[in-house]
C-alpha positions as CSV (number, residue, x, y, z in Angstrom):
1,M,25.0,-13.6,7.6
2,N,24.5,-16.7,5.6
3,E,24.2,-15.7,1.9
4,K,21.9,-18.6,1.2
5,N,19.3,-17.2,3.6
6,A,19.8,-13.6,2.5
7,T,16.9,-11.8,0.9
8,P,17.5,-8.9,-1.6
9,H,17.3,-6.3,1.1
10,T,19.3,-8.2,3.8
11,A,22.2,-8.6,1.4
12,L,22.5,-4.9,1.5
13,M,22.1,-4.2,5.2
14,S,22.7,-5.9,8.5
15,R,19.8,-7.0,10.7
16,A,20.7,-4.2,13.2
17,Q,20.5,-1.6,10.4
18,E,17.2,-3.1,9.2
19,A,15.8,-2.9,12.7
20,Q,16.9,0.8,13.0
21,V,15.2,1.7,9.7
22,V,12.0,-0.1,10.5
23,E,11.9,1.6,13.9
24,N,12.5,5.0,12.3
25,V,9.7,4.4,9.9
26,I,7.2,3.1,12.5
27,V,7.9,5.9,15.0
28,G,8.3,8.8,12.5
29,S,6.1,7.4,9.7
30,D,8.0,9.7,7.2
31,L,10.1,7.9,4.6
32,S,11.7,11.1,3.4
33,K,14.0,11.0,6.4
34,L,15.5,7.7,5.1
35,T,18.4,7.4,2.7
36,P,17.7,6.0,-0.8
37,M,19.2,2.7,0.4
38,E,17.1,2.6,3.5
39,R,13.9,3.4,1.5
40,L,14.8,0.5,-0.9
41,M,15.3,-1.8,2.0
42,F,12.0,-0.8,3.6
43,Y,10.2,-1.1,0.2
44,C,11.6,-4.7,-0.3
45,A,10.9,-5.7,3.3
46,T,7.3,-4.4,3.1
47,C,6.7,-6.4,-0.1
48,E,8.3,-9.5,1.4
49,S,6.2,-9.3,4.5
50,V,2.9,-9.5,2.6
51,G,4.1,-11.7,-0.4
52,L,4.3,-9.0,-3.1
53,N,6.7,-9.1,-6.0
54,P,8.7,-5.8,-5.7
55,L,9.7,-6.1,-9.4
56,T,6.1,-5.4,-10.5
57,R,6.2,-2.0,-8.6
58,P,3.2,-2.8,-6.4
59,L,3.9,0.2,-4.1
60,E,4.5,3.8,-4.8
61,Y,5.9,6.7,-2.8
62,I,3.5,9.5,-2.3
63,Y,3.2,12.5,0.0
64,L,0.3,12.3,2.4
65,E,-0.2,15.0,5.1
66,N,3.4,16.3,4.3
67,K,4.9,12.8,4.9
68,L,6.4,10.5,2.3
69,V,4.6,7.2,2.6
70,L,4.2,4.0,0.7
71,Y,0.9,3.7,-1.2
72,A,-0.5,0.4,-2.5
73,R,-1.0,0.6,-6.3
74,R,-3.5,-1.6,-8.3
75,E,-0.7,-4.1,-8.8
76,A,-0.5,-4.6,-5.0
77,T,-4.2,-5.1,-4.6
78,E,-4.4,-7.5,-7.6
79,Q,-1.5,-9.6,-6.2
80,L,-3.0,-9.7,-2.7
81,R,-6.4,-10.6,-4.0
82,R,-4.8,-13.5,-5.9
83,I,-2.7,-14.6,-2.9
84,H,-5.7,-14.6,-0.5
85,D,-8.3,-15.8,-3.0
86,V,-10.5,-12.7,-2.7
87,S,-13.2,-11.9,-5.2
88,I,-15.1,-8.6,-5.5
89,T,-18.7,-9.6,-5.5
90,K,-20.4,-6.2,-5.9
91,L,-19.5,-2.6,-6.5
92,T,-22.0,0.1,-5.5
93,P,-21.3,3.6,-6.8
94,T,-23.1,6.6,-5.2
95,T,-22.8,10.4,-5.6
96,I,-23.9,12.5,-2.6
97,Q,-23.7,16.1,-1.6
98,L,-22.3,16.9,1.8
99,D,-21.7,20.5,3.0
100,N,-22.1,21.9,-0.6
101,E,-19.5,19.4,-1.9
102,D,-20.2,16.6,-4.3
103,L,-18.7,13.3,-3.2
104,Y,-18.3,10.2,-5.3
105,M,-18.5,7.1,-3.1
106,I,-18.1,3.5,-4.0
107,T,-18.7,0.4,-1.8
108,A,-17.0,-2.8,-2.6
109,D,-18.3,-6.1,-1.3
110,A,-15.7,-9.0,-1.3
111,K,-15.5,-12.6,-0.3
112,N,-12.5,-14.9,0.2
113,G,-12.1,-18.5,-0.6
114,K,-13.1,-19.5,2.9
115,G,-16.5,-17.7,2.6
116,R,-15.6,-14.7,4.8
117,Q,-17.3,-11.5,3.5
118,D,-16.4,-7.9,4.0
119,S,-17.2,-4.5,2.5
120,S,-15.4,-1.2,2.4
121,T,-16.4,2.3,1.2
122,G,-14.1,4.9,-0.3
123,A,-15.0,8.5,-1.2
124,V,-13.4,11.3,-3.2
125,S,-14.5,14.9,-3.7
126,L,-15.7,15.9,-7.1
127,S,-15.6,19.6,-6.3
128,G,-13.0,21.2,-8.6
129,A,-12.2,17.9,-10.3
130,D,-11.5,18.3,-14.0
131,G,-9.8,15.0,-14.8
132,Q,-6.4,13.6,-14.6
133,R,-3.5,15.3,-16.4
């Protein structure tokens, strides 16, 4: 491998090793099965693939449905918004009750530099919520 073309993660692993790690993650979707070196390689490769700076810690490991996965932190979304010239044009918060459970929902409307618009809604249960510790 040419050192001049090596990225931080490829300097540590061969392309064959990288391919095996990526296949294991895609098929199994559980990062806990990887070694720390393989997780680091996957983290860096993920950042590189979308243009994120891994030194700003844009991603975080979290357990979701009993699997260790990468989660995009605020740092990731801010970098991606800057890279793709995306502006949030409107935030619409709503609280509803569904099946005796209070849900806090927020809809974000966004627009990119080319004029494409999109919106997305997220929701979280407020039942039993007592603040972050």
